[in-house]
C-alpha positions as CSV (number, residue, x, y, z in Angstrom):
1,M,-82.6,18.8,-21.7
2,D,-81.4,16.7,-24.4
3,T,-77.9,15.3,-23.9
4,V,-75.7,15.2,-26.9
5,Q,-74.0,11.9,-27.5
6,L,-71.1,11.9,-29.9
7,K,-70.8,8.8,-32.0
8,I,-67.1,8.1,-32.4
9,K,-66.5,6.0,-35.4
10,H,-63.5,3.8,-34.5
11,R,-61.9,1.6,-37.1
12,P,-59.4,-1.0,-36.2
13,F,-55.8,-0.1,-36.6
14,C,-55.1,-2.5,-39.4
15,F,-57.9,-1.1,-41.5
16,S,-56.8,2.5,-41.6
17,V,-54.4,3.9,-44.1
18,K,-51.9,4.9,-41.5
19,G,-52.1,1.4,-40.2
20,H,-51.2,-0.2,-43.4
21,V,-48.2,2.2,-43.8
22,K,-47.1,1.4,-40.3
23,M,-47.4,-2.4,-40.8
24,L,-45.5,-2.2,-44.1
25,R,-42.7,-0.3,-42.5
26,L,-42.5,-2.9,-39.7
27,V,-42.4,-5.7,-42.2
28,F,-39.7,-4.0,-44.2
29,A,-37.7,-3.2,-41.0
30,L,-37.9,-7.0,-40.0
31,V,-36.8,-8.0,-43.4
32,A,-33.9,-5.5,-43.4
33,A,-32.9,-6.7,-39.9
34,V,-32.9,-10.3,-41.0
35,C,-30.8,-9.5,-44.2
36,C,-28.2,-7.6,-42.0
37,L,-27.9,-10.5,-39.6
38,A,-27.5,-13.0,-42.3
39,D,-25.0,-10.9,-44.1
40,G,-23.0,-10.5,-41.0
41,A,-23.0,-14.2,-40.2
42,L,-21.9,-14.9,-43.8
43,I,-19.0,-12.4,-43.6
44,Y,-17.9,-13.8,-40.2
45,R,-18.0,-17.4,-41.5
46,K,-16.0,-16.3,-44.6
47,L,-13.3,-14.5,-42.5
48,L,-13.2,-17.3,-40.0
49,F,-12.6,-20.1,-42.5
50,N,-10.6,-18.1,-45.1
51,P,-8.9,-15.2,-43.3
52,S,-6.3,-14.8,-46.2
53,G,-8.9,-13.7,-48.7
54,P,-10.7,-15.3,-51.7
55,Y,-7.4,-16.4,-53.4
56,Q,-3.9,-17.3,-52.4
57,K,-1.3,-14.7,-53.3
58,K,1.7,-16.3,-55.0
59,P,4.9,-14.5,-56.0
60,V,5.3,-14.0,-59.8
61,H,8.6,-16.0,-59.9
62,E,7.0,-19.2,-58.6
63,K,5.0,-19.9,-61.8
64,K,5.0,-23.5,-63.0
């Protein structure tokens, strides 16, 4: 009897269309995570060194 051998055509993950999509998602997720961390660090730094806000509030009657 003849045995039937199936040839499985296997492409590496990075060469398939799904692989490209998944790698792009991973890259965008990493970029988004870095942006969120940088944004949080900048906001923390701003609030730490200038807790009153971007400008000093002065009463109207103290104009010079």
